[in-house]
C-alpha positions in Angstrom: 93.2 102.3 130.9 94.6 100.2 133.8 96.4 101.7 136.7 97.1 101.1 140.4 97.3 104.1 142.8 99.1 102.1 145.5 102.4 101.6 143.7 105.5 103.7 143.3 107.5 103.2 140.1 111.3 103.0 140.3 111.1 104.3 136.7 108.6 104.6 133.9 108.7 103.2 130.4 106.6 104.9 127.7 105.8 104.0 124.1 104.3 107.1 122.5 102.7 106.3 119.1 100.8 108.3 116.5 97.4 107.2 117.8 98.1 105.8 121.3 100.1 106.2 124.4 101.2 103.3 126.5 103.1 103.4 129.9 104.5 100.9 132.3 105.5 101.4 135.9 108.7 99.5 136.3 110.4 98.0 139.4 114.1 97.9 140.0 114.2 94.2 139.0 112.7 95.0 135.6 109.2 93.7 136.4 106.1 95.6 135.5 104.2 97.0 138.5 101.3 98.6 136.5 100.3 99.5 133.0 98.2 102.3 131.6 97.1 103.3 128.1 95.3 106.2 126.5 94.3 107.5 123.0 96.4 110.6 123.3 98.9 109.8 120.6 101.1 112.3 118.8 98.4 113.1 116.2 96.1 114.7 118.9 98.7 116.8 120.7 100.7 120.0 120.5 104.1 120.3 122.2 102.5 121.9 125.2 100.1 119.0 125.6 102.6 116.2 126.2 103.4 116.8 129.8 99.8 117.0 130.9 98.9 114.0 128.8 101.7 112.0 130.5 100.9 113.1 134.0 97.3 112.2 133.4 98.4 108.6 132.9 101.3 108.2 135.4 100.6 110.7 138.3 99.6 107.9 140.6 103.0 106.2 140.2 105.1 109.2 141.2 106.5 109.9 144.6 108.0 113.1 145.9 111.5 112.3 144.4 112.5 112.6 140.8 111.4 109.6 138.6 113.1 108.8 135.3 110.7 108.5 132.4 112.2 106.9 129.3 110.2 107.4 126.1 110.4 106.0 122.6 108.3 106.7 119.6 106.6 109.7 118.1 107.1 112.0 121.1 110.6 112.6 119.6 109.4 113.5 116.1 109.5 117.0 114.7 105.8 117.4 115.5 106.2 115.8 119.0 107.3 116.9 122.5 110.8 117.8 121.5 112.7 116.5 118.4 115.1 113.7 119.2 117.3 113.7 116.0 117.7 110.5 114.1 120.9 108.4 114.4 122.3 107.3 111.1 122.9 103.6 110.3 125.0 101.6 110.6 124.9 102.1 114.3 123.6 100.5 117.5 119.8 100.7 117.7 120.1 102.6 121.0 123.3 104.4 122.0 122.1 106.5 124.9 119.2 107.8 126.9 118.2 110.3 124.3 117.1 114.0 124.4 116.0 115.6 127.7 112.4 116.9 127.3 111.3 120.2 129.0 109.0 119.6 132.0 107.4 121.9 134.6 106.8 119.2 137.2 110.1 118.8 139.2 109.3 115.1 139.8 109.9 114.2 136.1 113.2 113.4 134.4 112.0 112.7 130.8 114.2 111.5 128.0 113.2 110.5 124.5 115.1 107.9 122.5 116.2 108.9 118.9 114.9 107.1 115.9 117.1 105.7 113.1 117.6 107.0 109.6 119.1 105.7 106.4 120.3 107.9 103.6 120.3 105.5 100.6 117.7 104.4 100.0 116.0 107.0 102.2 114.2 105.5 105.2 113.4 106.3 108.8 112.0 104.6 111.9 110.8 105.8 115.3 110.0 103.3 118.1 111.1 100.2 116.3 114.8 101.0 117.2 113.8 100.5 120.9 112.3 97.1 120.2 115.4 96.1 118.3 117.6 97.1 121.2 115.3 95.1 123.5 115.7 92.0 121.3 119.5 92.4 121.1 119.7 92.7 124.9 118.0 89.3 125.3 119.6 87.7 122.2 123.3 88.8 122.3 125.4 87.8 119.3 122.4 87.6 117.0 123.3 88.1 113.3 120.4 88.0 111.0 117.2 89.9 110.2 114.4 91.3 112.2 110.9 91.8 110.8 108.7 94.2 112.7 105.2 93.9 111.1 102.7 96.7 111.6 101.2 99.7 109.9 104.6 100.3 108.4 106.5 97.0 108.5 110.3 97.1 108.9 112.9 94.6 107.7 116.2 95.2 109.6 119.6 93.7 109.0 121.6 93.1 112.2 125.3 92.4 112.5 127.7 92.9 115.4 125.0 94.4 117.6 124.3 97.2 115.0 121.6 98.0 112.6 123.3 97.8 109.2 120.4 98.6 106.9 116.6 98.5 106.9 113.5 98.8 104.6 110.0 99.9 105.3 106.8 98.6 103.7 103.4 100.3 104.0 101.7 96.9 104.0 99.5 97.5 107.0 98.4 100.9 105.9 97.6 99.7 102.4 95.5 96.9 103.9 93.6 99.4 106.0 93.1 101.9 103.1 91.9 99.2 100.7 89.6 97.5 103.3 88.0 100.8 104.4 88.1 103.2 101.5 88.4 101.2 98.2 85.9 99.3 96.2 87.1 96.2 97.9 85.4 97.2 101.1 82.1 95.8 99.6 83.7 92.4 99.3 85.4 91.9 102.6 84.2 90.6 105.9 85.1 88.9 109.2 86.6 85.4 109.4 89.7 84.0 107.9 90.5 81.4 105.2 94.0 80.0 105.8 94.2 78.1 102.5 93.2 81.2 100.6 95.8 83.3 102.5 98.5 80.8 101.6 97.6 80.6 98.0 97.6 84.4 97.7 101.0 84.7 99.4 102.4 82.1 96.9 100.8 83.9 93.9 102.1 87.3 95.0 105.6 85.9 95.6 105.6 84.5 92.0 104.0 87.5 90.3 104.3 90.6 92.5 104.0 92.8 89.4 100.4 91.6 89.0 99.3 92.9 92.4 97.0 95.7 91.2 95.2 93.3 88.8 94.9 90.6 91.4 93.3 92.9 93.9 90.6 94.0 91.5 90.0 90.4 90.8 88.7 90.0 94.4 85.9 92.5 93.6 85.1 90.8 90.3 84.9 87.4 91.9 82.6 88.6 94.7 80.2 90.0 92.1 80.3 87.1 89.6 81.1 84.1 91.8 79.9 85.0 95.3 83.4 85.0 96.7 83.0 84.5 100.5 84.0 87.7 102.4 86.3 85.7 104.7 88.2 84.3 101.7 88.4 87.8 100.1 89.9 89.2 103.3 92.5 86.5 103.6 93.4 86.9 99.9 93.8 90.6 100.3 96.2 90.1 103.2 98.1 87.3 101.5 98.5 89.4 98.3 100.0 92.4 100.2 102.2 90.3 102.5 103.3 88.1 99.6 104.4 91.2 97.6 106.2 92.5 100.7 108.1 89.2 101.1 109.0 89.3 97.4 110.5 92.7 97.7 112.2 91.8 101.0 113.7 88.6 99.7 117.3 89.9 99.9 116.8 90.3 103.6 115.3 87.0 104.7 116.7 84.6 102.1 119.1 82.2 103.8 119.2 84.3 107.0 117.9 83.7 110.6 114.7 85.8 111.0 113.0 87.0 114.1 109.5 88.6 114.3 108.6 91.4 116.8 105.1 92.5 117.0 101.5 91.9 118.2 100.8 88.2 118.5 98.1 88.0 115.8 100.1 89.9 113.2 103.3 87.9 114.1 101.2 84.7 113.5 100.2 85.9 110.1 103.8 86.8 109.0 105.1 83.5 110.5 102.7 81.6 108.4 103.7 83.5 105.3 107.4 82.9 106.0 106.7 79.3 106.8 105.7 78.8 103.2 109.3 79.8 102.3 110.7 77.1 104.6 111.5 79.6 107.4 110.7 79.1 111.1 111.2 82.6 112.6 111.7 83.3 116.3 108.7 85.2 117.7 108.9 88.1 120.2 106.3 90.3 121.9 106.5 94.0 121.0 105.7 95.2 124.4 108.3 93.2 126.1 111.0 94.2 123.6 110.0 97.8 124.0 110.4 97.7 127.8 113.8 95.9 127.5 115.0 98.5 124.9 113.9 101.4 127.1 115.7 99.8 130.1 118.8 99.6 127.9 118.5 103.3 127.0 118.0 104.3 130.6 120.8 102.1 131.9 123.3 103.7 129.5 122.8 106.9 131.4 123.0 105.4 134.8 125.9 103.1 134.1 127.7 104.3 131.0 130.4 102.2 129.3 133.9 103.0 130.5 135.9 105.5 128.4 139.4 104.6 127.3 142.1 107.2 127.9 
């Protein structure tokens, strides 16, 4: 956790995930005055725990007046602080400040941005919609596809400043489960083999239906041919990402693509997409989150004029 008890935030941006909580003290010009993190994610809290957890992180940034706190992520889930119902696509990624959360501390004005839902095929997101809004605020007029790699990767179709459709892939979670709980855990290790990754991406693109067979082949090769752990790890990642790209082909084929996420993961996806001849735009998830939360907050402070 990092903090500074000598600053006063004009407002506070918060990304509340399942496992972690991240907050930024924001200045009026949009610059970051301080940042703080904790492991008090949604999975560790009851509804009554949210305000104390937040205050434990941001109390030093508060003055005596009311401070706006704009939140995205799992704090708005059904198991969170207060449910912020999904907005149905097609729609803008963020269309208002969100739901007002109950607080006992009079210095807090807390609002939680809604996630997005899609009825057919059924899909949901929470948190990514804020990053999408941040991207669109800095890339007006963008028509194309956003990929947000992570535990649950999102592919999002954007047109006319709206989310038209999206798909979620459990690629990151599958990698974690296979690496930690499957028989493959005995074959993996640190390090990275770029050539092995690229070959696995290409193979999975061509034969995604063979993924289960290909994965066990990593274990067999480690037993029979001393497959290096770094190569096995790169091939596991390449196989899963290649299968994802095969399924997401209707999104990225012939379209401008931008990646939003942590730098290391964005690099891996950019390399995979590069094999398809694409050069995606790269964006930092934290920056896009802050821009999106500013968009949500500003919609309450300076709403669009209403026609009469």
